[in-house]
N, C-alpha and C positions, 0 to 999 in steps of 0.2 A: 467547530471553533467558533473561539469568541473571547473577548479581552477582559478583563477586570482588573482594577485599582487594587491594591494592597497596601495601606503605608504609603508608604514610600515606593513600590516596587509597582512595576507593571505586571500582571500573570495571565500571559496568552495561550489558552487551552488548544490544543490540536491534536484531536484521539476519538475514534468512536468513529471510524469511516466503513463498517462494516464488512462484507466479504470485498472490501476494495482498497484495503491499507497498501498494500504494494503499487496498484492500478493508480492510485488515486495522490501518491505521496507528495511526488514537485507539483501537485497543483495544490495539495489544501498546505504545504508548507509555504510556497509564494501568499498565499490567500493570510495564511499565517504573519508573514513578516509584514504584510502592509499594516496588519494590524497594531503593530509598532509604530508606525510611521512619524505619526507627530508627538512620540514621548519623547521629552529632555534626554534620556539616555539610550537613546536609540536615530536620536535625528543628524542626519546626516550635516557634518562640519563645513561652512565655506569660506573660502581664503576672504580675510580682513585686516585692515589695515593695522590690527594690534599685533603685536610680536608674540604675543604669548601662546604657546602651543595650544592647540585644543584638547579637550581631555579625551582618552581612550574609550573609547566604549567596550564594553564585556556584556556577553549574556551566555545566560546558563540556559543550558539545556535539558529534561530531564527526559530519560529513556535512549537508549543505545537499538532498538529495532530499527524499522525502513522509515517511519514518522522521524524520530528522533536527527538518523545519520540524514535524511534528507534536510531536515531544518536547518542544522547544523552546518551544513555545507553551504545552503545557502545563504544564512548569517555569515560564513567567511566570504562569500565572492562578494555581497553586497557590500561591506563592509571595509575590508580589507585593513582593518587596523591590525595587523602585524600578529603574532604568535602569541595564542594566549585569549586570542576575542574572543571565542568561541570555548566554553566549560562544557561537556558534557558529563551528568551524574546519574547512575544509573547501575541497579543490581544486579543486571544481566546484562551481557556483554556474548558479542553472536562466537559460536553457535549455538548460544542457548538462551535466545530468544524466539517469541511467539513468531517474529517474521522468518524465522529459517525453518518454520514449515510448514509455510503457505503456498499454493500451489503453482502461487507464480504467471499467471494465464490474465495478458493484458485486457483485463473485460469489467466494468462496474458493476457491481450485483451485489444486492440484498442492503444498499447504502440507506435505503428509506423508502418510507410505505409513499406511495405513489399519491394514493387521497390527502394525504394528509400534510402533503408539501406545497409551501406556498410558492407563488410567482417568483417571488425572489432567491426563495432559497432556488428552484431547480434551474434558475439560471446561471447562481454561484455555480452549482455541481456544475453544470455544461463547462461554465470558463476552465473549473478545477480539470476536467477532464481533459482539455485541448493543452494546459500549460503543459500537462502529466504525459501525455500523448507526446507530442513534441522533445519534452525529454528525455523521453526513452529513446524516442526516432534515432537519437544525438550521440545511444552511447551502445546501439548495436552493433556492437564485436565478442569476441569470444573473452577478453580482458574483464568484462560487465558480464558475461554472461546472459546477453539478449541478442536475439535472435526473432525474423519473421515466420511466421511459420501457418500455414495453410491451415485452416479451421471449415468442418461443417457443423450445422447444426440439423438435427435428425427429428423430422415431424410425422405422425402418422395424419393428418391435419395438413389442408391447406391455409389454412386461416394467422397461424401466425408468420408467413410469409409475404406479409402485411406490414408487419410492425415495425416502427426504428429500429435502429441497431442502437444501444445505451448509448450516449454521450452524441451522438449524431453517427448518419452514415458514413459523410464524409471522412470519419476515423479510421474505417476500416476499408481499405482501397480492394479490387478485383472482385467485387460482390457478385455472384452468382446466384439462380435458383434453377436446384436438378429437380426431376420428374423423372427418376429413374432408379425403383426400388432393385435392380438384379447390382449398380454400382454402389450403393448406398445403403447396405446393412442388410437390406430388404425394408426401407423406409420408402414409402413413395414420394414422400416429399423433403428437398435439403437445401440449406441455401448457405452457398461456400461463400467464405472471406478470407484476408489476409488480418494477423493481427502480430502482438508479439509476445514472445512466451519469455519469462526470464526464471534464470537458476538462482533461488533464493542464495545456496552457501556461498557460490562464488561472486550474486551481487554484491551482497552484505559487507563481504570480505574487501572487496575494491572500493567501499563506499568510505569504509573504517581505515583503510589505506592512505585513501585521497584527503579525509580529515586529517593523518597525523601527518602527512605530507604539507598540508597547508598550514602547520600551527596549532592543530588541535590539541585541546587538554581532555583528559580522560579520567575521573573520579570514580574508582567501584564503592557506593554507599547507597545503603536503603533509609529511604523516608519512610516515617511515621506517623509524622503530624503534618498538618499545614505551613502550621507555625516554625516547624524546622526547613521549612523548604526556604520560608522569609527571613530566614536567619543566614541566607547563601549573601555571601558579597555583591552580586552582580545586579544588577537595578533592574534588568528586563529577563522574566523566567518563562520558559519555555515548558510547557505539560504535555510530554508526550507518551507519556506511557499506558495509556492503553488500556485494558481493562481496569488497571492496576489504579486508576484514577476515582472510581466508584470508592475504593476506601479512604482512599489519601486525598481528595476533595467533596466526597459525599456523594457523590454525584449519584444520586441511588436510583435515576433511572436508563442507566448505563447496563447493561446483562450482556451477558455472552451468548453465541450462538454456537454451538462446537459442531464442529466439521472433523472426521476420520477418514482417514486417507491410506489406501493399503499400494504399496510399491513394490513393483514388482522390477525383475532385472532389467537393466538395460538394454534397449534392443533398437540398434542405431538405423534399422531400417526404417523404424514406422517414423515416419517424419510428417506428421499430421496431428491436430488433435480434434477430439466430435467430443458433441455438448449433445446428451438426449436426458433421459431419466437421472444419470450422470454425466460424468465427466471423463475425459481421459488426457492425459498431458506426456508428451515424450519429452523426459528430460536426461542430460550425461546420469545422472545418479540413479534412473530410472525411469520405470512408467507409471505415473500417476494416475490413480485411479480413485475417483471423490464421488460425492454426490449427498452426501449427512448434511441436514439443517436445524437440530438440536439448540430448541431457544430453552435461555436460562439454565442451561446447561455446564457446570464449572468442571467438571471430570476431566482430566486427562489420561485417563486408563482406557487402553481400547478397549474396546467390544464384542466380544468373538462374535455373538449375532447380528453384527453389522459388518462385520469382515467377509464374513458368509455371505449374505445379503448383496453387497458389492459385488463380489467376486461373481455371484451368483450370476447378477446384474450385466454386466462386461462381458460374460461368457454367452450369454444369451445375446448381446449385440455384436459379437464377433464372429456368432453360428452364421449369421446373415451375409459375409464377405464373402464374396464371389470372387 
């Protein structure tokens, strides 16, 4: 996240959150809005003696994935300047966004290199975790596709059990440690806790609906340069284009981490998640199996060898289920 002036506009970046785009979405959106607090085009009006009506604030959001929609909704709630306050400009809409094919498990992972992170960054990260965790708690219901779910982390050694869960242990209720290989897939150590599971197809449709109900405006458009973006009429622009920011705004440090998912038929009787060498999330649209992290791989084509390896790894884990 960062903010920069570009002529008479303010450009705020809110992208590049690793494997935690959905998880951190409300937190990073809130922090992004804070970056616009003192800009004249975004300042909250205060009633005064003048009878002249205050200028209506207008905001542009680039991208209609989870970060774009979360940012747009928070802008609508915070400024409440009526229909048209926020316009989303996007090339792809749900269900064609990258967010639609995310796992949707609430757990901030692969966000940063702990050895390189500053104290200021880690404090900001923990704040984003807490803001977002609370926001998702308020959305736990079928309408948004958000629910609490029991989760177990499976280990061969005891050492990982002493590590704090990402973002803070208190974000994960009902924590327990188990040393019972017969009950936990043959693993001698397991850490159990509750977190939230988000169904991206249901969730993103609900956010888009809320955006429209609040008077939001959406324009399907692809931008090819920063200059095109700066010709928009809105004085404050939020860049939520994710990997698209590399080409559009010249962020050459931004790179993809490709994760391949395998989806089995839905199994309503499976009511827990597990994390091991891979992960398993039971969603309405199917059992999600994953566990690959291919850095700097832009391909969206499934790899047959990876599919076989993922299925074999999870089959091996399930053999330990008693």
